[in-house]
N, C-alpha and C positions, 0 to 999 in steps of 0.2 A: 456468384457463389460466396457463402458466408465462409469464415476463416478464423483460425485461433488468434491471428494477429489482430485482426478486426475486433475480435472479442476483448483482447487486451487493451486494445485503443479504447474500447467503450469503458472499461474500468478506469482507465487514466481519466477519461473525459467526466465520468461520474465523480471522481474525488475533486478534479478541477472546478466543477460547477458547483459543488455543495460544499467545498472547503476552502475558504478565502481569508481565514484567521492568520495563517502563516504561510511562508514559502514551503514549496514542495520539491523535494530533489527526486531523481529517478535513476535507476540502474543504468550504468554505461553513459550518463551525461553528465558533462561539467556545468554546474550550476553557475548562474550570472552572478557577477559580483555586485555587492561585496558578499564575499563567502568566507566563512560562515556569517549568516545574518547579523548585524550589529546595529546598535542605535547609540548616537552621541549622547553622552550623559553630561549636562550642563555642569561646569565647573569640576570635571574630572578630565584627565589626561587618557583615560582607558574607557572604550566604548563598552558598553554592556550587551552581552551575546542575547540573541532573540531566538524563542522556540522555533522550531521548524519540523517539518515531517518527511519522511523517505518511504517511498512506496516501491513494493517489489511483489513479484507473483512467481509462484513455484509449483511445477506439476508433480504429481506423485509418480512413481514407477510404476509401469502397467497400463495397459488401456483395455477395456472391456468392449464387445459387441453385445448390444442389447437388441433382442427381437430376431426374427427369422425371415426368410424369404429370398428373392433374388437380390443380386448385388444392385445396390441404388436404393434398396429399402431398409438396409442394416443402419442401425443407430450406433455409432463408437461414442463411448462415453471416457472423457478424461477428468480425473479428480485433482484438484490443487487446493492452494491456500493463497489468499491475498494477504499480505502483511502492510501494515502501515505503523511505522516506528516513530514515535513522537521524542523528539529531542529537547530538553530544557537545560538551562546552564546547572552544572554540577553545584551541589549545595543549596538550591533554592526549594527543595522539597519535591515531592513527587505528586501533589495534589493537582496542581495545573495540567501536568502530563496526562494524568489519569483522566482528568475532566475531557481534555483534548481528545484522548484515545476513545473513550465512551461515546462522545459525539461523533467522531468518525466512523465508528463502528455502526451507527444508527443509519448512516448514509448506505451502508451495504448489507442491512439486515433483510433477509429473505426477500431479494430482488432479483428480477430477471433483467440484467444490464444490457443484454445483447440479443438479438434475434435477426437471421437474415437467411434466408434460402434454406431451411431446413437445419440451421445451427443456431444454437442458443447457448447462453452462459447464465446460470443462476447461482446466487449465493445462498448461504444457510444462516447460522446464528453466530454474530460475531463474540469474540472472547477478548478480554484485556487482561494482560499479565501483570505480574506484581512489579515489574520494572528491574531495573538493575544498571550496572556500570555499562557504558556504551563503549568500551573498549574493543569489542566485536565487531563494531562498525567502522573499523580504523580505515578499510578500503574505500570509503566514500571521500571522493575528492576533495582535498583542501581542508579536512576536519581533524583537528587536534582532538582525539578522543577521549583524552583525559578530562576535558571540560565539560562534558556532557553526561546527563543522566537519561536513560532510555525506558519507556514504556511502549510495548508493542500491543496494537490491534490486529488479531487474525481472525479471518472469516473462511471457512471451507466454501469451495465453489466446485459446481460440475459443469463442464463444457460438453455438449452434445453435437455430434456431427453426422447428419444423415448422408450416406452415399455408398 
């Protein structure tokens, strides 16, 4: 039987398959070291921070039932958002973060990312925000939020479950 958990796993797999440019961090998971991502700079005693992205999904309150008929033929619908936050070192401008967010958005544009046993998840049109201070992301393990600038790609999704 299909499930929302399997649909979430399919979203993660789609990002991992389509995005290899930077490291990806996930909700409630401690990223592998070195964290945050850094690169040794020849001749400097300080490493340079490397861009990275953070995936999260959120459902919206309420669920609807579409269709009529006997139990087992109802189609429940859950609406939500996929967010991929792109982080670049503070002070390096927003162009790279915006470019990355737009590229990631195309991975999710109008796709059916999951389908199994009467369940499926489809996405709509991605949006890239104007970016801003990453202080709101301070709950991400091991991140000094003051060092980062964030641009977020968001795309609405619908998850359908027949049953």
